[in-house]
N, C-alpha and C positions, 0 to 999 in steps of 0.2 A: 608464488604469490607476487601481486603487484600492489603498490600502495602510493599514496599521495598524502600531503599534510594539509590541514586546515586549522582554523582557530575559531573560537566560539563566537557567535554572532548574537543576533537579537533572539529573544525567545517570546514565542506567542502562545496564548491560552485560548483554544477555540472552542465553542460550544456549537455542535451540529444539531440541527433540529429535526423533528420527526419528519421522514420521508427523504431527507437529504442523501444523495448517493455519496458515499464516503470518499472514494478516491477522486470523483470529479470535483467535489465541494474544496477538498484540500488543494488539488492542482489550480483550481481557479483563484483560490486565496493566494497561493504562491506567486502566480503570474501577477495579481494585483500588487503584491507586496515586493516584488522583484526578488523573490527567493530562488536562487539557483541550486542550493543544496541544504538538506537538512536531515535530521534524524527525527522520528516521529514515535510518540507514544499514545495509545488510545484506550479509554475504558468506557463502558456503558452498554447499551443495548442496540441489537440489531433485529430487523423485522423479518416476518416470515416473507418468503419469496427471494430472499438474499441468496446469492450463488457465490460458492468459492469453488477455486480450483483446487483440487486435492490430491493432484499427482499426475504424472504421465501414465497412460495406460501400459506402456512397456518401459521398464527401467532404462533402457538404452536404445530403444527403437527410434529410428528417425524415418520420416519426419514425425516430430512430436504430436502426439494425440492427447491433449489434456483432458482430464476427467473432471466433471463438476458434480458438486452435491448442492441441491437447493434445500434450504432450511424451510421447515414446515411450520415453524412457530416462532414467537420472538425469542432471543437468546440473550443471555448475559456474555459480554465479550471482554477480552484484553487483548490488544494488538500492539505490534512493534513494527517500524518500517523505515524506510529511508525515502528520500525525494532527490532526484538529481534531474537536470535538464538533458535533453537529448541533443543530437547535432544541431537542430533548429531552434535550440533555446526553449523548447516547450517542456514545463515541468511534469516528471512523471513519477507517480507514487508506486513504491513496491512495499506492499504491507501484508504480513500474515497476521491472522486473528485466530485465537482460541475461542470457539463458541460454545457455551455450554448450557444445558438444560435438563434438569431432573437427573443429575448424575452422569449425563452423557456429554461427550465433547468431541466437536469436529473442528479440525484445524486446517486452515488453507490460505490461499492468497486471495485478496478481494478483488482482484482485477475483472473478474466475471460479473460484478455488480452486487455491492452490499449496501443496504439502505438502513439508515438510522430509525431505530425504534424509540420513540420519544426524545432521547438525549443521548449524544455521545461526546464525550471530552477528549480533545487532542491537544497535546502539548507539542509544539514545533520548536525544535532546537536548530536555528539556522548554523549552517557551517560556512564561515566567512573565509576568503582567500582560498577558495577550493577549486582546483582545476578538474576535479573529477566529473565525468559526463556519462551518459548512456549512449551506446551506439550500437546499430544493427549487426549483429554477429552470426556468421553461418559457421556450421551447419544448423545450428539450433533455431535460426530465424527469429531471435529475441533480441531486444535492446538491452544489453548488459552493461553493468558498471565498468567504465574504464577509468581506473584511478589516475 
C-alpha cells in the first residue's frame, strides 16, 4: 500500500445537462477551476448508447483487453470516483457507475463514454495540498494513481 495526505478543499455542486459526456464535462470543469485532485459522487440518469468498461476479458491476461457494455435505454445511476492530474497536469476522472433499469444493474467504468440523460448531479470534493498524480504504468499500460 502507498499513500499520501491531503486536506479538504472547495466543494462544488454540478448539474450536468442532457447529452453532456460525463468524464469530459467534469475534466473540463476541473481544468477551468484549477482542481488537481478530488473525490466525486454522482446521481441521476444516463442515456442509451452510453458505454461502460465492464472488466478485462482475461482476469490476468496482458495486454489488457477491456470489455464494454452499451446501454440500450436510459438508466438511473449512482457513481463514485476520483479525479487526479496526470504527469502533464491534465485532470483525469476515474469513476464507476451502477446503472439500473427495471430491476437489472450493470456496473462499470465510465471512460468508454457515458452521456447524461436529462440531468446528472455531481458533487466535487476538492483535495487540497495533495501530491497524488496519475502516471502511466506498465505492464498494464494505464495511468494509475501514484499517491
